[in-house]
N, C-alpha and C positions, 0 to 999 in steps of 0.2 A: 214448563219443567225447569225453568231457569233456577239455578242455585241448587239443584239436586245433585248430590255426589254419591258415588258408589266406590267401594274398595274391594279388591279380591286378591287371591293367591293363585298363581300358575305354578303347579308342581311339575318338575322335569326330572328325568332320569336318563342314564346312559346304560343300556344293556348290551354288553359286548361291543361297545363303541358308539352305535347310532344314538342320537338324541331323540327322546320321546317326550311328549307333553300330555298331561292329563286334562281333558276338557269334558264338559257335560252337555248332554242334549237337553234342551229346555223342555220342561213338562207343560202339560195343559193342551187343550184342544187346538189352539192356533198352530202349535209347532208339531203336532202329531205326525203329519205326513211330510214334514220338511226335514231334509237331511243337510244339504249344502246350505250354509247360512243359518242353521237352526241350533248350533252349538254355542256354548259360552264358557268363559273362564268362571269358575265359582266365585261369585261376588254378590254384594248387596249394598243397601243404602248405608250411608255413613252420616251420623248426626253432625251438625255444624261444629259442635264443640268437642267432637270425639277424635281421638288419635286415629288417623286412617289405617295404620298398620294393625292396630288393635281391632278395628272394625273388620278389616280384611280377614283376620284369623277367626273372628266370631262368625262371620258370614260363611266361611269355608265349613266350619263345624255345623252350622244350621242347615246349609244346603246338602252336605254329604253325610252328616251324622258321624263324622270322624274328626279327630284333631288334625291340624296341619302336620304332615309327616316330615318335619324338618330334620335333615342330617347335616345341615350347614347353615350359614347365615342367610338372611333375606337379601335379595338383590332388587333394588328399586328399579322398576321399568318405566316410571314416570306416569304421566296422565295423558288422556286423550278425550276429546269431546266427541260424544256419540251423535248420531243424526237427530236424536230426540232432544239434544241440548244438554243431556246429563254428562257430567265429567266423571270419568272412571280412572282410578289410580290402581295400579297392579304391582305386586311384588312377586318375584319368582323365588322358588326355593327347591333345592334338590331333595328328593325323597322318593318313597314308593308307596303306592296304594293298590290294594287288590280291589278292582272294580266290583267284585261280588260282595265285598264287605260294606259297600255304601248303603246307608239307610237314609234316603232323602227326606228333607223337610217337606211340608205341604203348604198349600195356600188354598183359600176358599174362593170360588168363582161361581157366579150365576151362569148355569149352563143347562140347556141352550139359553142363549141370551134372550131376555124378555120372558122366560118361563117362570120366574119366581123360585126356581129350584136351585139351591146352593149345593155345589159339589166340591169335594176336596181333590186336588191334583198335586202330584209331586212337583217340587220346584225344578228338579233335575230328574228325568226319568231313566237315564242311564249315563254311565261315564265310560270312557275308553282312553287308551293311550294311542297317540298318533305321532308320526314324524312331522317335522315342521311344515312340509309341503301339504300333507293331508290336513293338518290342523288349520292352515290358512283357508283351505277350501270349505272346511266344516264350520268355522267360526262366523259369527255375525260380522259384517264388514268393518264396523268400528273397532273391533278388538284385534284384527289381524296385525295391526301395528305392533302389538306387544310380542307377537311371535318374532317379528323382524328384530325388535330391540333385544330380545333374549338371545337370538342367534348371533347378533353383532357383539353382544357382551361376552358370550362364551367363546367367540372366535371360531 
């Protein structure tokens, strides 16, 4: 997986003061019963010659079926190498999303494996708002650093 890059957008909001982050539970049979460590920042692959911020916005639209709800500028949260070797770049933006309005993109997967049967699964099967501590518990380990960076950036 060397050389694979992904880019994504972490939407945050403040409702009556507390910080909340929008993350999505990964779809498909592998993640179906996993809660802690089964959530992700909306993101996807970035072509080598593609502007990562443009890719991040495209992937947000593809995964959630909605445009990035920016009410301010994008805040670069940097990159992090995942356990798979993939490098992920994330931007944060303040905005609001109604989780009920999400229409997730899908992917095809042979399931059950070896059956020859191709099924469609949602990339993200649900989204929700969480405070930073909850988000750290829910996110896959390699993405937790972006919560810390956002909290540090916002003070």
